[in-house]
C-alpha positions as CSV (number, residue, x, y, z in Angstrom):
1,X,-0.1,0.0,-0.4
2,X,3.1,3.0,0.7
3,X,4.4,1.5,-2.9
4,X,1.4,2.6,-4.8
5,X,0.7,5.6,-2.7
6,X,4.1,6.5,-3.3
7,X,3.8,6.1,-7.4
8,X,-0.1,7.8,-7.2
9,X,2.7,10.4,-5.7
10,X,5.1,10.8,-8.1
11,X,3.6,10.1,-11.1
12,X,1.2,13.7,-11.1
13,X,4.9,15.1,-10.5
14,X,6.3,13.6,-13.7
15,X,3.0,14.6,-15.6
16,X,3.1,18.2,-14.4
17,X,7.3,18.7,-15.2
18,X,6.9,17.2,-18.8
19,X,3.8,19.6,-19.0
20,X,6.8,22.2,-17.5
21,X,9.2,21.7,-20.0
22,X,6.3,21.3,-23.0
23,X,5.6,25.0,-22.2
24,X,9.4,26.1,-21.8
25,X,10.2,24.3,-24.9
26,X,7.2,26.3,-26.7
27,X,8.5,29.8,-25.4
28,X,11.8,29.1,-26.7
29,X,11.0,27.6,-30.0
30,X,8.2,27.2,-31.9
31,X,9.0,23.5,-33.1
32,X,6.9,20.9,-33.7
33,X,5.5,18.8,-31.0
34,X,6.2,15.0,-30.9
35,X,3.8,12.7,-31.4
36,X,5.4,10.4,-28.7
37,X,6.1,10.3,-25.4
38,X,10.4,11.0,-24.0
39,X,12.2,7.7,-22.7
40,X,13.0,9.1,-19.7
41,X,9.3,9.7,-19.5
42,X,8.6,6.3,-20.2
43,X,11.7,4.7,-18.1
44,X,10.5,6.6,-14.7
45,X,6.6,5.0,-15.8
46,X,8.1,1.7,-16.2
47,X,10.1,1.8,-12.7
48,X,7.0,3.0,-11.3
49,X,5.2,0.5,-12.5
50,X,7.1,-2.4,-11.5
51,X,8.2,-1.2,-8.1
52,X,4.2,-1.3,-7.9
53,X,3.8,-4.9,-8.8
54,X,6.9,-6.0,-7.0
55,X,4.3,-4.2,-3.5
56,X,1.4,-6.2,-5.1
57,X,3.5,-9.5,-4.9
58,X,5.0,-8.8,-1.2
59,X,1.2,-7.3,0.3
60,X,-0.3,-11.2,-1.3
61,X,2.3,-12.9,0.1
62,X,1.4,-11.2,4.1
63,X,-1.9,-11.6,3.0
64,X,-1.8,-15.9,1.8
65,X,0.8,-16.0,5.7
66,X,-2.4,-14.4,7.8
67,X,-4.9,-16.7,6.1
68,X,-2.7,-19.5,7.1
69,X,-2.5,-18.6,10.3
70,X,-5.8,-18.0,10.8
71,X,-7.1,-21.3,9.2
72,X,-4.2,-23.2,11.7
73,X,-5.5,-21.7,14.6
74,X,-9.6,-22.6,13.2
75,X,-7.8,-26.7,13.1
76,X,-6.7,-26.1,16.8
77,X,-10.3,-24.8,17.7
78,X,-12.1,-27.3,16.0
79,X,-10.0,-30.3,17.9
80,X,-10.5,-28.7,21.2
81,X,-14.0,-28.1,20.6
82,X,-13.9,-31.9,19.3
83,X,-12.2,-32.8,22.5
84,X,-14.2,-31.1,24.9
85,X,-17.4,-32.7,23.2
86,X,-15.8,-36.3,24.1
87,X,-15.2,-35.2,27.4
88,X,-18.6,-34.1,27.7
89,X,-20.2,-36.9,26.2
90,X,-18.6,-39.5,29.3
91,X,-19.4,-37.3,31.6
92,X,-22.8,-37.8,30.8
93,X,-22.5,-41.4,30.5
94,X,-21.0,-42.0,33.9
95,X,-23.2,-39.7,35.4
96,X,-26.1,-41.8,34.0
97,X,-24.3,-44.6,35.4
98,X,-24.4,-43.4,38.6
99,X,-27.9,-42.1,38.7
100,X,-29.1,-45.5,37.8
101,X,-26.8,-47.2,40.3
102,X,-28.3,-44.9,43.0
103,X,-31.4,-45.6,42.0
104,X,-30.5,-49.5,42.5
105,X,-29.4,-49.1,46.1
106,X,-32.2,-46.7,46.9
107,X,-34.5,-49.9,46.0
108,X,-32.1,-52.7,47.9
109,X,-32.9,-50.0,50.8
110,X,-36.6,-50.4,50.5
111,X,-36.5,-53.9,50.3
112,X,-34.4,-54.0,53.2
113,X,-36.8,-51.7,55.3
114,X,-39.9,-53.9,54.2
115,X,-38.0,-57.4,55.3
116,X,-36.9,-55.7,58.5
117,X,-40.6,-54.5,58.9
118,X,-41.3,-58.2,58.6
119,X,-38.7,-59.7,60.7
120,X,-40.4,-57.0,63.0
121,X,-43.8,-57.6,62.9
122,X,-42.9,-61.2,63.1
123,X,-40.8,-61.0,66.2
124,X,-43.9,-59.0,67.4
125,X,-46.3,-62.2,67.1
126,X,-43.4,-64.0,68.8
127,X,-43.2,-61.9,71.8
128,X,-47.0,-62.6,72.5
129,X,-46.9,-66.0,71.9
130,X,-44.0,-66.1,74.4
131,X,-46.1,-63.8,76.7
132,X,-49.2,-66.4,76.0
133,X,-46.8,-69.4,76.6
134,X,-45.3,-68.0,79.8
135,X,-48.9,-67.0,81.2
136,X,-49.5,-71.0,80.4
137,X,-47.1,-72.2,82.0
138,X,-47.7,-70.0,85.1
139,X,-51.0,-71.6,86.0
140,X,-49.8,-75.1,85.3
141,X,-47.1,-74.3,87.5
142,X,-50.2,-73.8,90.1
143,X,-51.7,-76.8,88.9
144,X,-48.9,-78.6,89.8
145,X,-47.7,-77.3,93.1
146,X,-52.1,-78.2,93.7
147,X,-51.4,-81.9,92.6
148,X,-48.7,-81.1,94.1
149,X,-50.3,-80.9,97.6
150,X,-53.0,-83.5,96.5
151,X,-50.5,-86.0,96.3
152,X,-51.5,-86.7,92.0
153,X,-48.9,-84.9,90.6
154,X,-47.2,-87.3,89.0
155,X,-49.1,-87.4,85.9
156,X,-48.6,-84.0,85.0
157,X,-44.7,-83.5,85.6
158,X,-44.0,-84.9,82.0
159,X,-46.6,-82.1,80.4
160,X,-45.2,-79.5,82.5
161,X,-41.9,-80.3,81.6
162,X,-42.1,-80.8,77.7
163,X,-44.2,-77.6,78.1
164,X,-40.9,-75.2,79.3
165,X,-38.8,-77.4,77.0
166,X,-40.9,-75.7,73.9
167,X,-41.3,-71.8,76.4
168,X,-36.9,-72.5,75.9
169,X,-36.8,-73.6,72.1
170,X,-39.1,-70.1,71.7
171,X,-36.7,-67.9,73.6
172,X,-33.8,-69.7,71.4
173,X,-35.8,-68.9,68.2
174,X,-37.0,-65.0,69.4
175,X,-33.0,-64.4,70.3
176,X,-31.8,-66.0,66.7
177,X,-34.5,-63.6,65.0
178,X,-33.5,-60.2,67.8
179,X,-30.2,-60.8,66.5
180,X,-31.2,-61.4,63.0
181,X,-32.7,-57.6,62.9
182,X,-29.8,-56.2,65.0
183,X,-27.9,-57.4,61.9
184,X,-30.6,-56.0,59.4
185,X,-30.8,-52.6,61.4
186,X,-27.1,-52.5,60.9
187,X,-27.1,-53.7,57.2
188,X,-30.4,-50.1,56.9
189,X,-27.6,-48.2,58.1
190,X,-24.6,-49.3,56.1
191,X,-26.8,-48.4,53.2
192,X,-28.1,-45.2,54.1
193,X,-24.4,-44.1,54.3
194,X,-24.4,-46.0,50.9
195,X,-26.8,-43.8,49.5
196,X,-26.0,-40.3,51.3
197,X,-22.8,-41.0,49.9
198,X,-23.9,-41.1,46.4
199,X,-26.1,-38.2,46.9
200,X,-23.5,-36.1,47.5
201,X,-21.2,-37.7,45.0
202,X,-24.3,-36.6,42.4
203,X,-24.5,-32.9,43.9
204,X,-21.3,-32.5,43.5
205,X,-21.3,-33.1,40.0
206,X,-23.1,-29.9,39.3
207,X,-24.0,-29.0,35.8
208,X,-23.3,-31.0,33.0
209,X,-21.9,-28.3,30.9
210,X,-19.4,-26.9,33.4
211,X,-15.6,-27.3,33.1
212,X,-14.7,-28.4,36.0
213,X,-16.8,-31.6,36.6
214,X,-16.0,-34.1,39.7
215,X,-17.0,-37.9,39.4
216,X,-16.3,-40.9,41.3
217,X,-14.6,-43.1,38.5
218,X,-16.1,-46.3,40.0
219,X,-19.0,-47.0,42.7
220,X,-17.7,-48.0,46.1
221,X,-17.6,-51.5,46.6
222,X,-19.6,-53.7,49.3
223,X,-18.1,-54.1,52.9
224,X,-17.2,-57.3,53.9
225,X,-16.5,-57.5,57.5
226,X,-16.9,-61.0,57.6
227,X,-13.5,-61.9,58.8
228,X,-14.7,-59.5,61.5
229,X,-17.4,-60.3,63.3
230,X,-17.8,-64.4,62.1
231,X,-15.9,-67.2,64.3
232,X,-17.0,-70.4,63.2
233,X,-16.1,-74.0,64.2
234,X,-13.7,-72.4,67.0
235,X,-13.2,-74.7,70.2
236,X,-12.4,-72.1,73.2
237,X,-9.6,-74.4,75.4
238,X,-6.6,-73.3,74.6
239,X,-6.6,-69.9,71.8
240,X,-4.4,-67.3,72.8
241,X,-4.8,-64.0,74.2
242,X,-3.6,-61.9,71.6
243,X,-0.6,-62.1,68.8
244,X,2.2,-61.8,71.2
245,X,1.1,-65.1,72.9
246,X,0.1,-66.5,69.1
247,X,3.8,-66.0,68.2
248,X,4.9,-67.3,71.6
249,X,4.1,-70.7,70.1
250,X,5.4,-70.8,67.1
251,X,3.2,-69.0,64.3
252,X,5.8,-66.9,63.4
253,X,3.6,-65.3,59.9
254,X,1.3,-62.0,59.8
255,X,-2.0,-63.6,58.7
256,X,-5.6,-63.7,60.5
257,X,-5.4,-65.6,64.0
258,X,-9.0,-65.9,66.3
259,X,-7.4,-64.6,69.8
260,X,-9.7,-65.1,73.6
261,X,-8.4,-62.2,75.8
262,X,-9.3,-63.1,79.6
263,X,-13.0,-62.7,80.3
264,X,-14.1,-61.6,76.1
265,X,-15.2,-63.8,74.1
266,X,-13.6,-65.2,70.5
267,X,-12.7,-62.9,67.7
268,X,-10.3,-62.2,64.9
269,X,-7.4,-60.1,64.5
270,X,-4.7,-59.7,61.7
271,X,-0.9,-60.2,64.0
272,X,1.4,-58.2,61.9
273,X,5.5,-60.1,62.5
274,X,7.9,-57.4,61.8
275,X,11.9,-57.9,62.8
276,X,11.7,-61.3,65.4
277,X,7.7,-59.5,67.2
278,X,4.0,-60.0,66.7
279,X,1.8,-56.8,66.6
280,X,-1.9,-57.0,67.1
281,X,-3.2,-54.8,63.9
282,X,-5.9,-52.9,65.3
283,X,-6.0,-49.9,62.1
284,X,-4.9,-50.3,59.0
285,X,-5.8,-47.4,55.6
286,X,-4.4,-48.2,52.1
287,X,-5.9,-47.2,49.4
288,X,-9.7,-45.9,50.8
289,X,-11.6,-49.0,50.0
290,X,-13.8,-48.8,53.2
291,X,-15.7,-45.6,54.3
292,X,-15.0,-44.7,58.0
293,X,-17.7,-42.3,58.4
294,X,-19.4,-44.8,60.6
295,X,-21.9,-44.6,63.4
296,X,-20.2,-45.0,67.3
297,X,-21.7,-48.9,67.9
298,X,-19.3,-49.4,64.8
299,X,-16.8,-47.9,65.8
300,X,-17.1,-50.0,69.6
301,X,-17.6,-53.0,67.6
302,X,-15.5,-53.2,64.4
303,X,-15.9,-52.9,60.5
304,X,-14.0,-53.3,57.6
305,X,-12.3,-56.3,55.7
306,X,-9.2,-57.2,58.6
307,X,-7.0,-58.8,55.0
308,X,-8.0,-55.1,53.9
309,X,-9.0,-51.2,55.6
310,X,-10.2,-52.4,59.0
311,X,-11.1,-50.9,62.7
312,X,-11.2,-53.4,64.6
313,X,-13.6,-52.2,67.7
314,X,-12.9,-50.4,70.7
315,X,-14.5,-52.8,73.3
316,X,-12.6,-55.5,71.3
317,X,-8.9,-53.2,71.9
318,X,-10.4,-52.4,75.7
319,X,-10.4,-56.6,76.3
320,X,-7.1,-56.8,74.7
321,X,-4.9,-53.7,76.2
322,X,-7.0,-54.6,80.1
323,X,-4.6,-57.7,80.5
324,X,-1.5,-55.7,80.9
325,X,0.6,-52.8,80.3
326,X,0.6,-52.1,76.4
327,X,2.7,-50.2,73.4
328,X,0.6,-48.3,71.2
329,X,2.6,-47.7,67.9
330,X,1.7,-45.5,64.9
331,X,3.0,-45.5,61.0
332,X,2.8,-43.2,59.0
333,X,3.3,-42.9,55.2
334,X,2.9,-39.9,52.9
335,X,2.2,-39.5,49.3
336,X,5.9,-39.2,48.5
337,X,7.1,-42.3,50.4
338,X,8.7,-41.3,53.1
339,X,8.2,-43.5,56.4
340,X,7.0,-42.0,60.2
341,X,6.5,-43.9,63.2
342,X,5.7,-43.0,66.8
343,X,5.4,-45.2,70.4
344,X,3.7,-44.6,73.3
345,X,2.8,-46.4,77.1
346,X,-0.9,-45.3,77.2
347,X,-3.7,-46.0,78.5
348,X,-7.2,-46.9,77.8
349,X,-11.2,-46.1,79.8
350,X,-13.7,-48.3,79.1
351,X,-17.0,-47.6,77.7
352,X,-18.2,-46.1,80.8
353,X,-15.5,-43.1,79.7
354,X,-16.3,-43.4,75.7
355,X,-12.8,-45.2,76.0
356,X,-10.6,-42.1,77.2
357,X,-6.8,-42.6,76.2
358,X,-3.9,-41.4,78.1
359,X,-0.3,-41.2,75.8
360,X,2.9,-41.1,77.5
361,X,5.3,-41.4,74.2
362,X,8.5,-43.5,74.2
363,X,10.5,-42.9,70.9
364,X,9.8,-42.0,67.1
365,X,10.6,-39.4,64.7
366,X,7.4,-37.5,65.0
367,X,7.9,-35.3,68.1
368,X,4.8,-34.4,69.9
369,X,2.3,-35.8,67.4
370,X,-0.7,-36.7,70.0
371,X,-0.7,-34.4,73.1
372,X,0.6,-36.5,77.0
373,X,-0.3,-36.5,79.8
374,X,-4.3,-35.3,79.6
375,X,-7.0,-37.6,78.7
376,X,-8.0,-37.4,75.3
377,X,-12.2,-38.7,75.3
378,X,-12.9,-40.6,71.4
379,X,-16.0,-39.2,69.4
380,X,-18.1,-40.0,66.4
381,X,-20.4,-38.3,64.6
382,X,-23.4,-39.5,66.8
383,X,-21.7,-39.6,69.7
384,X,-20.4,-36.8,71.6
385,X,-19.2,-37.0,74.7
386,X,-20.6,-34.7,77.3
387,X,-19.0,-31.1,78.0
388,X,-16.1,-31.2,74.5
389,X,-16.1,-30.5,71.5
390,X,-17.2,-31.5,68.4
391,X,-14.7,-31.8,65.8
392,X,-16.2,-33.6,63.0
393,X,-17.4,-30.7,60.8
394,X,-13.8,-29.5,60.4
395,X,-11.6,-32.4,61.1
396,X,-14.0,-35.7,60.1
397,X,-14.9,-36.5,63.2
398,X,-14.2,-40.3,64.3
399,X,-11.0,-39.9,66.9
400,X,-9.5,-39.2,70.0
401,X,-9.7,-35.4,70.8
402,X,-9.2,-33.2,73.9
403,X,-9.3,-30.0,71.3
404,X,-10.6,-30.0,68.0
405,X,-6.2,-30.8,66.0
406,X,-5.4,-30.6,63.1
407,X,-4.4,-35.1,63.2
408,X,-7.0,-37.8,62.8
409,X,-6.3,-41.0,60.9
410,X,-10.1,-42.5,60.8
411,X,-11.1,-39.0,58.1
412,X,-12.1,-38.9,55.3
413,X,-9.6,-40.8,52.5
414,X,-8.7,-37.6,50.0
415,X,-5.8,-37.8,47.6
416,X,-3.5,-35.0,47.2
417,X,-4.2,-32.2,44.7
418,X,-0.7,-31.2,43.9
419,X,2.4,-33.0,45.8
420,X,3.8,-29.2,46.9
421,X,0.3,-28.8,49.3
422,X,-0.3,-30.5,51.6
423,X,-4.6,-31.3,52.3
424,X,-6.0,-30.2,55.6
425,X,-9.0,-32.5,55.2
426,X,-9.0,-36.5,55.3
427,X,-6.5,-38.2,56.6
428,X,-3.9,-35.8,58.3
429,X,-1.6,-35.9,60.9
430,X,0.0,-31.8,62.8
431,X,2.9,-32.3,65.5
432,X,3.0,-29.4,68.0
433,X,4.2,-26.0,66.1
434,X,5.0,-28.1,63.1
435,X,3.9,-28.9,59.6
436,X,0.8,-30.9,58.3
437,X,1.4,-34.2,57.0
438,X,-0.9,-35.4,54.4
439,X,-1.0,-39.2,54.6
440,X,-1.3,-42.1,52.1
441,X,-1.4,-45.2,54.7
442,X,-2.0,-46.4,58.3
443,X,-1.1,-48.4,60.9
444,X,-2.1,-48.5,64.5
445,X,-0.9,-51.8,66.3
446,X,-0.4,-52.9,69.8
447,X,2.3,-54.7,72.2
448,X,2.7,-55.7,75.2
449,X,5.2,-53.4,76.9
450,X,7.6,-56.1,78.9
451,X,8.8,-57.3,74.6
452,X,11.2,-55.1,73.3
453,X,9.6,-52.3,70.7
454,X,11.1,-52.7,67.5
455,X,12.4,-50.0,64.7
């Protein structure tokens, strides 16, 4: 464009100069005018046209380059748009699958509710029958007393005995039904927790057109608690009191064993053999497969799978540690595979004290991990000791608290958003006046104090 303007400026000047020359020649000489342009004028004009052609050529090349850049950007935009459309379709499919799963869980929940109602109705009918039978037995006992006094009771004894046997059988049936109802209620609570969790995930999904949508990759697998609660065909005689006793008997392999602490029922534990000693594992977190947002009753009796993630149960832990003095060891792995541990001598109270925990640190590489020399009270989201703060909203609860602090090994399993930023939610550990450790895996183990601890 600049060249064109220059030529347009030069041509009038050349023409005007030519006119001036012609006029001057007219004055000087009356010679006749030539019919052809002068050679200089032609050269100037040709040079101007040549420059104009070069300018137009450069302009065309620049225009082509700009058009190519525009087409490249359009292609990149089309590619990004296609990728975004594919991701949106995938998220929509995952959301539909999640909604179908929620519907199935809700239908299962209704089925379980109906079964529970049927069991309750049967239980009530059995209780009514039991009351009637007890009344009949009392009447028969009165008759028997009268017959004995009249020395005619010998013919009635077999009937009374058979009725008593029948009543005992009914009592046993009612006890079995009560256990079934309790199991149904426990399953109902688990189903409710799963449904609430999925509903919360659906709420977090938000609008489908959003650029950032969080959808869980898979639904949580059903919990397997058989190893915690089922003891089949066990001879109660000769069962060890803890993992240390099992180790002394020659069992030097880590695994699941049945124990029977003093004055307690038989239950399964996982014995962790390390450096020539066997520790009783009371808590384990490795991958978030087990939901630890449980009720007070479940924390009291235990939940999870001994082969994976689990909580042994406060009542079982208390039945073990009340036998002798024990060491509590906490082992932690962070997301950079750094390993930490701390060991305490400790005392644990019973359920009447809300399982108060008293700690004295022995050794470890996490200084001042938990407040020492004071009683820490265990609390859950549905059970909070009177006079103590409720910490479950900010620190995930389900832990021993004196005041709300930034350490809990039973919180929600959360993967960190980046390696440089520690998460203050979920499983975390913050020593006093220290930085927060975002935890990947945890172990809590106990061992009698009269044997040496290990590194």
